[in-house]
C-alpha positions in Angstrom: 131.2 110.3 -56.7 131.7 113.8 -58.0 131.1 115.5 -61.3 134.6 116.8 -62.1 134.0 117.7 -65.7 136.1 120.9 -66.2 133.4 122.4 -68.4 130.1 121.3 -66.8 126.8 122.6 -68.1 123.5 123.4 -66.4 121.4 120.3 -67.2 117.6 120.2 -67.4 115.5 117.1 -67.3 113.3 118.3 -70.1 115.8 118.8 -72.9 115.6 115.1 -74.0 113.4 114.9 -77.2 112.1 111.6 -78.5 113.4 110.4 -81.9 111.1 111.3 -84.8 108.3 111.9 -82.3 108.3 108.3 -81.2 109.7 106.3 -78.2 112.2 104.0 -79.7 115.6 102.6 -79.0 118.1 105.4 -78.8 121.8 104.9 -78.8 123.7 107.0 -76.3 127.5 106.7 -76.4 129.2 107.5 -73.1 131.7 110.2 -72.9 135.0 109.6 -71.1 135.9 111.8 -68.2 138.3 111.5 -65.2 137.2 111.1 -61.6 139.6 110.7 -58.8 142.5 109.9 -61.2 140.5 107.1 -62.9 138.9 107.3 -66.4 135.1 106.7 -66.2 132.5 106.4 -68.9 129.5 108.7 -68.3 126.2 107.8 -70.1 123.9 110.1 -68.0 123.8 113.1 -68.1 124.8 113.6 -71.8 123.4 115.7 -74.5 121.2 112.9 -75.7 120.0 111.6 -72.4 119.6 113.6 -69.2 117.6 111.2 -67.0 116.1 107.7 -66.9 113.3 108.1 -64.4 114.9 109.6 -61.3 118.3 108.2 -62.3 120.2 111.4 -63.2 123.8 110.3 -63.3 125.5 107.1 -64.5 129.2 106.5 -64.4 130.8 103.2 -65.3 134.2 102.8 -63.7 136.5 100.2 -65.4 136.9 97.4 -65.5 140.5 98.6 -65.0 143.7 97.2 -63.5 145.7 99.3 -61.1 149.5 99.1 -61.2 151.2 98.5 -57.8 152.7 102.0 -57.9 149.4 103.8 -58.8 147.4 105.5 -56.1 144.1 104.2 -57.5 140.9 106.2 -57.2 140.9 109.0 -54.7 138.1 111.6 -54.4 138.4 114.3 -51.8 135.5 115.6 -49.7 132.8 117.1 -51.8 129.1 118.1 -51.2 125.8 116.8 -52.5 122.2 118.1 -52.2 118.9 116.9 -53.4 120.0 113.4 -54.5 121.1 109.9 -53.5 124.4 108.5 -54.5 124.3 104.8 -55.4 127.4 102.6 -55.7 127.2 99.1 -57.1 130.5 97.3 -56.7 131.6 94.6 -59.2 135.3 94.2 -58.5 137.7 95.8 -56.0 136.8 97.8 -52.9 135.9 101.5 -52.3 136.0 103.1 -48.9 133.2 105.7 -48.2 133.5 108.3 -45.5 130.9 111.1 -44.9 130.3 114.1 -42.7 127.7 112.0 -40.6 130.7 109.9 -39.4 129.9 106.9 -41.6 132.9 104.8 -42.7 132.0 101.9 -44.9 133.8 99.7 -47.4 131.7 98.5 -50.3 132.7 95.2 -51.8 131.7 93.2 -54.9 128.0 92.4 -54.8 127.1 95.2 -52.4 125.5 98.6 -52.6 126.4 101.8 -50.7 123.5 104.3 -50.7 123.9 107.9 -49.4 120.9 110.2 -49.2 122.1 113.8 -49.4 118.9 115.6 -48.8 119.5 119.1 -47.5 123.3 118.5 -47.6 126.1 116.1 -46.9 129.8 115.7 -47.8 131.7 112.5 -48.5 135.0 111.1 -49.8 135.8 107.9 -51.7 139.0 105.9 -52.1 139.8 102.6 -53.7 141.4 100.2 -51.2 142.3 96.6 -50.7 144.6 94.1 -52.2 142.9 93.6 -55.6 144.4 95.3 -58.6 141.0 95.4 -60.3 138.4 98.1 -60.0 135.0 97.8 -61.6 131.9 99.6 -60.4 128.9 101.6 -61.4 128.1 104.9 -59.6 124.8 106.6 -60.0 122.7 109.5 -58.7 119.0 109.4 -58.0 117.2 112.7 -57.9 115.0 113.2 -54.9 111.4 114.3 -55.5 110.7 117.9 -54.8 108.9 117.1 -51.5 111.9 115.1 -50.3 114.7 117.2 -51.6 115.5 118.7 -48.1 115.2 115.4 -46.1 117.7 114.7 -43.4 120.9 113.1 -44.8 121.6 109.5 -44.1 123.8 106.6 -45.2 122.8 102.9 -45.8 124.8 99.9 -46.7 123.3 96.8 -48.4 125.5 93.6 -48.3 122.6 91.4 -49.3 120.4 91.8 -52.4 117.8 89.6 -54.2 119.6 87.2 -56.6 118.2 84.5 -58.9 118.8 82.7 -62.2 116.4 82.5 -65.1 116.8 82.1 -68.9 120.4 81.1 -68.3 121.3 84.5 -66.8 122.1 85.6 -63.2 120.1 88.6 -62.0 120.7 90.9 -59.0 117.9 93.3 -58.1 119.7 96.5 -56.9 116.6 98.6 -56.2 112.8 98.4 -56.8 110.6 95.5 -57.5 110.7 92.7 -60.2 108.2 89.9 -60.3 108.2 88.4 -56.7 111.6 90.1 -55.8 111.8 93.2 -53.7 115.1 95.0 -53.0 115.7 96.4 -49.5 117.3 99.6 -50.8 115.7 102.9 -49.7 113.8 104.6 -52.5 111.9 107.8 -52.7 110.7 107.4 -56.3 109.3 104.5 -58.4 112.5 102.9 -59.7 114.2 99.7 -60.8 117.9 98.9 -61.1 119.0 95.4 -62.1 122.4 93.8 -62.9 122.4 90.7 -65.1 125.2 88.4 -66.3 125.0 85.6 -68.8 127.7 83.0 -68.5 126.9 81.1 -71.7 125.1 83.9 -73.7 121.7 83.8 -75.3 118.4 85.5 -75.6 116.8 87.2 -72.6 113.3 88.6 -72.4 112.5 91.1 -69.6 109.0 92.3 -68.8 108.7 96.1 -68.6 106.2 98.5 -67.0 104.7 100.6 -69.8 104.6 103.7 -67.5 108.4 103.4 -66.9 111.2 104.5 -69.2 114.2 102.2 -69.4 117.8 102.0 -70.4 120.2 99.0 -70.8 123.9 99.7 -70.4 126.4 96.9 -71.5 129.2 96.6 -68.9 131.0 93.7 -70.4 130.5 92.3 -74.0 128.3 93.4 -77.0 124.6 93.0 -76.6 122.1 92.9 -79.5 118.7 94.4 -79.5 116.2 94.9 -82.4 118.8 94.3 -85.0 121.5 96.6 -83.5 124.6 95.8 -81.5 125.4 97.8 -78.4 129.0 97.7 -77.2 130.3 98.4 -73.7 129.3 101.9 -72.6 126.7 102.3 -75.4 123.4 102.9 -73.6 120.2 101.5 -75.3 117.4 103.8 -74.2 113.9 102.3 -74.7 111.6 105.1 -73.5 108.1 104.3 -72.2 105.2 102.4 -73.5 106.9 99.0 -73.8 105.7 95.8 -72.2 108.9 93.9 -72.7 112.4 94.0 -74.1 114.2 91.2 -75.9 118.0 91.2 -76.4 120.8 88.8 -77.1 123.5 88.6 -74.4 127.1 87.5 -75.4 128.9 84.7 -73.4 130.1 86.2 -70.2 128.1 89.4 -70.9 127.1 91.8 -68.2 124.6 94.7 -68.4 122.8 97.1 -66.1 119.0 97.8 -66.6 117.7 101.0 -65.2 114.1 102.2 -65.2 111.6 104.5 -63.5 108.7 106.8 -63.9 109.6 109.8 -66.1 110.2 113.0 -64.1 107.4 115.5 -64.2 109.2 118.3 -62.4 111.9 120.5 -63.9 115.2 119.1 -62.5 118.4 121.1 -62.5 121.9 119.8 -62.0 125.1 121.7 -61.4 128.4 120.3 -60.3 127.4 118.0 -57.4 124.1 119.6 -56.6 120.6 118.6 -57.8 117.7 121.0 -57.3 114.6 122.5 -58.6 115.7 126.1 -59.0 118.9 128.0 -59.8 118.5 129.9 -56.5 118.7 126.8 -54.3 121.7 125.4 -56.3 123.5 128.8 -56.0 122.8 128.8 -52.2 124.2 125.3 -51.8 127.4 126.3 -53.7 127.8 129.4 -51.5 127.4 127.4 -48.4 130.1 124.9 -49.5 132.5 127.6 -50.5 131.9 129.4 -47.1 132.6 126.2 -45.1 129.0 126.2 -43.7 128.0 123.7 -41.1 125.4 122.6 -43.5 127.8 120.1 -45.1 130.1 119.3 -42.1 133.6 117.9 -42.6 135.5 114.6 -42.9 138.5 114.9 -40.6 139.6 111.3 -41.3 140.4 112.1 -44.9 144.0 113.2 -45.5 143.8 115.8 -48.3 142.0 118.9 -49.5 138.3 119.1 -50.2 137.1 119.7 -53.8 136.2 123.2 -55.1 133.4 123.9 -57.6 133.8 125.8 -60.9 132.2 129.2 -61.0 128.4 129.2 -61.5 127.8 130.0 -65.2 124.7 132.1 -64.7 124.1 135.4 -62.9 123.2 135.1 -59.3 
């Protein structure tokens, strides 16, 4: 996934004030942008919420139907540094290719996880016979000590699944009760998908040292007397031992959490880093065609170009 916002801003992880000096439920309405020819709803980063733990990017794709004569989603080769890209597929299929030579289709119920580290390039295309496309694509900021790790790609076709309180849960990453996800993590995190066929109340225990957010993907969820529609993120902050919400019949939501970041995190275009200098260096290397990012000869089309850096380098 790429940040193709035509007017991107330099984002800092420390410009997210609490509301009235207290951790409470904060409503964050996603903004609609276009990625690869498909409209997506972006909840993080926004002006109100830059990060949830190490989760630093949250795009909700669809659910949308593709016409037979439409090309679908097609994102040309683009670079990443200092992060992991995390794709959770709900409907449809996306083909991932990267400069390590990986080529992997992610299907419903599966996760593709790419660790960029010091630098990698990848492309993404919707494929298959289904006319539906529904997915969540996220970025996870790598800790300072791991930001230049060797790039790698991992695919996870099997994840922990169970039913409780009438809802179906899938643990995408992290730990929850006796469940442990196999996904590679460099930071204390949790990601969990839940669906509720009949609707009803759900209580989820939380770690007080984590901050959390709940994003409705299908249906309107109720929490603490407020309704949260699709693409309205409910941010809970830290210090909570549980969250109680009402799921609608057929409702689906994504729960994200993690330890709040202590380091100053910077994001620009498709790069995550801890200084302007390292981000500017990454952009120069991409523009110069450096071996740092490699290439993807299997992709038929141009690679993406970044907007000009908005600060003096």
